[in-house]
C-alpha positions as CSV (number, residue, x, y, z in Angstrom):
1,Q,-7.3,-56.7,-37.1
2,V,-10.6,-55.3,-35.9
3,Q,-11.8,-51.8,-36.8
4,L,-14.4,-50.0,-34.6
5,V,-16.5,-47.1,-35.6
6,E,-18.7,-45.3,-33.1
7,S,-21.8,-43.3,-34.0
8,G,-24.7,-41.6,-32.3
9,G,-23.1,-39.0,-30.1
10,G,-24.3,-35.4,-29.8
11,L,-25.7,-32.7,-27.6
12,V,-28.5,-33.3,-25.2
13,Q,-30.0,-31.5,-22.2
14,A,-29.6,-32.9,-18.7
15,G,-32.2,-35.7,-18.1
16,G,-32.2,-36.7,-21.8
17,S,-31.2,-39.8,-23.5
18,L,-28.7,-40.8,-26.2
19,R,-27.8,-44.1,-28.0
20,L,-24.3,-44.8,-29.0
21,S,-23.5,-47.6,-31.5
22,C,-20.3,-49.3,-32.4
23,A,-19.8,-51.2,-35.6
24,A,-17.0,-53.8,-35.7
25,S,-15.3,-55.2,-38.8
26,G,-14.4,-58.9,-39.3
27,R,-15.9,-62.3,-38.8
28,T,-14.9,-63.0,-35.2
29,F,-17.1,-60.4,-33.4
30,S,-18.9,-63.1,-31.4
31,S,-15.7,-64.3,-29.9
32,Y,-14.6,-61.3,-27.8
33,G,-15.7,-59.0,-25.1
34,M,-16.5,-55.3,-25.8
35,G,-16.4,-52.2,-23.6
36,W,-17.2,-48.5,-23.5
37,F,-14.9,-46.0,-22.0
38,R,-15.0,-42.2,-21.8
39,Q,-12.6,-39.4,-21.4
40,A,-13.5,-35.9,-20.3
41,P,-11.2,-32.9,-20.9
42,G,-8.2,-33.0,-18.5
43,K,-9.2,-36.4,-17.1
44,E,-8.0,-39.9,-17.7
45,R,-10.0,-42.4,-19.8
46,E,-12.4,-44.3,-17.5
47,F,-14.4,-47.4,-17.7
48,V,-18.2,-47.1,-18.4
49,A,-19.6,-50.5,-19.3
50,T,-18.6,-53.9,-20.7
51,I,-20.2,-57.0,-22.1
52,D,-18.9,-60.5,-22.7
53,W,-18.9,-62.4,-26.0
54,S,-22.4,-63.8,-25.6
55,G,-24.1,-60.7,-24.1
56,A,-25.0,-62.7,-20.9
57,T,-22.6,-60.8,-18.6
58,T,-22.4,-57.0,-18.2
59,Y,-20.7,-54.7,-15.8
60,Y,-21.0,-51.0,-15.2
61,A,-19.2,-48.2,-13.5
62,I,-20.9,-47.1,-10.4
63,S,-21.5,-43.7,-11.8
64,V,-23.7,-45.0,-14.6
65,E,-25.3,-48.0,-13.0
66,G,-29.0,-48.0,-13.5
67,R,-28.9,-45.2,-16.2
68,F,-26.8,-46.9,-18.9
69,T,-27.4,-50.2,-20.7
70,I,-24.9,-52.1,-22.9
71,S,-26.0,-54.7,-25.4
72,R,-24.7,-56.4,-28.4
73,D,-26.0,-58.0,-31.6
74,N,-23.5,-60.6,-32.9
75,A,-25.4,-61.1,-36.1
76,K,-24.9,-57.4,-36.9
77,N,-21.4,-56.9,-35.4
78,T,-22.6,-54.1,-33.2
79,V,-22.6,-53.1,-29.6
80,V,-24.9,-50.4,-28.3
81,L,-24.8,-48.2,-25.2
82,R,-28.1,-46.7,-24.2
83,M,-27.7,-43.7,-22.0
84,N,-30.7,-42.3,-20.0
85,S,-31.0,-39.6,-17.3
86,L,-27.9,-38.0,-18.6
87,K,-26.0,-35.5,-16.4
88,P,-23.5,-32.8,-17.3
89,D,-20.8,-35.0,-15.7
90,D,-21.4,-37.5,-18.4
91,T,-20.0,-35.1,-21.0
92,A,-17.0,-36.8,-22.6
93,V,-15.6,-38.5,-25.7
94,Y,-16.9,-42.0,-25.6
95,Y,-14.8,-44.8,-27.0
96,C,-15.7,-48.3,-28.1
97,A,-13.1,-51.0,-27.4
98,A,-12.7,-54.6,-28.2
99,R,-10.7,-57.4,-26.5
100,S,-8.5,-59.9,-28.4
101,P,-10.4,-62.4,-30.5
102,S,-8.0,-65.1,-29.4
103,N,-8.3,-64.9,-25.6
104,G,-10.6,-62.0,-24.7
105,A,-14.1,-63.5,-24.5
106,R,-14.9,-62.2,-21.1
107,A,-16.2,-58.8,-20.1
108,S,-13.5,-56.5,-18.5
109,S,-13.4,-53.1,-16.9
110,K,-9.6,-52.8,-17.4
111,K,-8.3,-50.6,-20.2
112,N,-5.3,-52.7,-20.6
113,D,-7.4,-55.7,-21.5
114,Y,-8.5,-54.0,-24.7
115,V,-6.5,-54.1,-27.9
116,Y,-8.7,-52.3,-30.4
117,W,-10.2,-48.9,-30.0
118,G,-12.5,-46.7,-32.0
119,R,-11.9,-43.0,-32.6
120,G,-14.5,-41.9,-30.2
121,A,-17.9,-40.0,-30.2
122,Q,-18.5,-36.8,-28.4
123,V,-21.3,-36.7,-25.9
124,T,-22.2,-33.3,-24.5
125,V,-24.8,-32.9,-21.8
126,S,-26.0,-29.3,-21.1
127,S,-27.4,-28.2,-17.7
């Protein structure tokens, strides 16, 4: 069982920056891929960014490419999403997600590939 806890959300003006952090429990953090997803009111949860077990491979949604950066520290069991040049359209609840430690080492943009989810962190970008 993996527990995920997000932190770092908040309110920021358009053009500003925020840093989201996700802390994972357990001893197998370095064996599975991680992802960030977001859900705006009235919309489906969508992919934002993902990183493989080693941190060597990352993928991003087109809407955040060049503005967001995902990284991980396996020694600290954390994954971080740095968000720059934020836009009002980035307003959403951001969720940290983990793949299965047994067969989920790779990065993935598919929601169904993730088995553990955090409770989410609100990010609000004002215009």
